[in-house]
C-alpha positions in Angstrom: -17.9 1.9 -28.6 -20.4 0.0 -26.5 -20.5 0.3 -22.7 -19.9 -2.5 -20.4 -19.8 -3.1 -16.6 -16.8 -4.2 -14.5 -17.7 -5.9 -11.2 -15.2 -5.3 -8.4 -15.2 -7.5 -5.3 -13.1 -6.1 -2.4 -12.1 -9.1 -0.2 -9.2 -7.1 1.4 -9.4 -5.9 5.0 -9.0 -2.2 3.9 -11.1 0.4 2.0 -10.0 0.4 -1.7 -10.3 2.9 -4.4 -10.7 1.4 -7.9 -9.9 3.4 -11.0 -10.4 2.3 -14.6 -8.4 4.1 -17.3 -8.4 4.0 -21.1 -5.0 5.3 -22.0 -4.6 8.5 -19.9 -8.3 9.1 -19.5 -10.1 8.2 -16.3 -13.2 6.2 -17.3 -14.6 5.3 -13.8 -13.8 5.4 -10.2 -15.3 4.0 -6.9 -14.4 3.3 -3.3 -15.3 -0.1 -1.8 -15.2 -0.9 1.9 -14.0 -4.4 3.0 -16.4 -7.1 1.7 -18.3 -4.7 -0.7 -19.0 -5.3 -4.3 -19.1 -2.3 -6.7 -20.0 -2.0 -10.4 -18.0 0.4 -12.6 -19.0 1.5 -16.1 -16.3 1.2 -18.8 -16.0 1.2 -22.5 -15.8 -2.3 -24.0 -12.4 -3.4 -25.0 -9.1 -3.1 -23.1 -8.5 -0.9 -20.1 -6.1 -0.4 -17.2 -7.2 -1.0 -13.6 -5.5 0.6 -10.6 -6.4 -0.2 -7.0 -5.3 2.1 -4.2 -5.5 2.1 -0.4 -8.6 4.2 0.2 -6.9 5.9 3.2 -3.3 6.5 2.1 -3.7 6.6 -1.7 -0.8 4.1 -2.2 -1.2 1.8 -5.2 -1.7 -1.8 -4.0 -2.5 -3.6 -7.3 -2.9 -3.0 -11.0 -3.9 -4.9 -14.0 -2.9 -3.4 -17.4 -4.5 -4.0 -20.8 -7.3 -6.0 -19.3 -10.6 -7.3 -20.7 -11.8 -8.7 -17.4 -15.5 -8.2 -16.5 -15.0 -9.3 -12.9 -12.1 -8.4 -10.6 -11.5 -9.6 -7.0 -8.9 -8.1 -4.7 -7.8 -10.5 -1.9 -5.4 -10.0 1.0 -3.4 -12.7 2.7 -0.6 -12.0 5.3 -0.1 -8.5 4.0 0.0 -9.4 0.3 -2.6 -8.4 -2.2 -3.8 -10.5 -5.1 -5.9 -9.3 -8.0 -7.8 -12.0 -9.9 
């Protein structure tokens, strides 16, 4: 399967750990500070994306069975949105 790149924009006010899984297999992982952009390698096709608070490890957002090539995490009044 061909490789692709997923661009992650962290617009939240916290450090975020992004993880990409194919089934139960971790494909890529990164940590992004507030305002940073990171590029994660992934297999082309569908994958699951989990975003966790970089300090506590608590899951703050996820997108399952995604084909997105660009993801943005935003924060507004304590709520997180993944687009």
